[in-house]
C-alpha positions in Angstrom: -1.0 2.5 50.4 -0.4 -1.1 49.5 -4.0 -1.4 48.3 -3.5 1.3 45.6 -0.3 -0.3 44.5 -2.0 -3.6 44.1 -4.9 -2.0 42.3 -2.6 -0.3 39.8 -0.6 -3.4 39.4 -3.8 -5.3 38.7 -4.9 -2.6 36.2 -1.6 -2.8 34.4 -1.8 -6.6 34.2 -5.3 -6.4 32.8 -4.2 -3.8 30.1 -1.3 -6.1 29.1 -3.7 -9.1 28.9 -6.1 -7.2 26.7 -3.3 -6.1 24.4 -2.6 -9.7 23.6 -6.3 -10.7 23.2 -7.6 -11.6 19.7 -9.3 -8.3 18.9 -6.1 -6.3 19.5 -4.1 -8.9 17.5 -6.6 -8.5 14.7 -6.2 -4.7 14.7 -2.4 -5.1 14.7 -2.6 -7.5 11.7 -5.0 -5.3 9.9 -2.7 -2.3 10.4 0.3 -4.2 9.2 -1.7 -5.4 6.2 -2.8 -1.9 5.4 0.8 -0.7 5.6 1.8 -3.5 3.2 -1.0 -2.6 0.8 -0.1 1.1 0.8 3.5 0.2 0.0 2.4 -2.0 -2.9 0.1 0.7 -4.2 3.0 3.2 -4.1 5.3 0.8 -6.0 2.6 0.2 -8.6 2.0 3.9 -9.1 5.8 4.5 -9.5 5.9 1.6 -12.0 2.9 2.9 -13.9 4.5 6.4 -14.1 7.7 4.9 -15.4 5.9 2.9 -18.1 3.9 5.9 -19.1 7.0 8.0 -19.5 8.7 5.2 -21.5 5.6 4.9 -23.7 5.6 8.6 -24.4 9.3 8.7 -25.1 9.1 5.7 -27.6 6.0 7.2 -29.2 7.8 10.5 -29.7 10.7 8.7 -31.5 8.5 6.9 -34.0 8.0 8.3 -37.5 4.5 10.0 -37.9 3.0 7.2 -40.0 3.3 3.6 -38.8 0.5 2.0 -40.9 -1.9 -0.1 -38.9 0.0 0.6 -35.7 -0.7 4.3 -35.9 -4.2 4.0 -34.4 -3.0 1.8 -31.6 -0.2 4.2 -30.6 -2.5 7.2 -30.7 -5.5 5.7 -28.8 -3.8 3.1 -26.8 -6.3 0.5 -28.1 -5.6 -2.7 -29.8 
């Protein structure tokens, strides 16, 4: 019975060693980086939505004719 216990202990030790090897560390770093990037994308989408709503609100409050700015406000081009 001692042989099986030693075999399982050896297997567990090997798994733990592999978890700390460079490929697993690279996967961990990549996963963390992916999570960071997803959070950044979410923040940028929220900011973009806020700015779009602000733009639409300000645009709605302007008088219909604003001279040369009218085309910029209507098309979003400069």
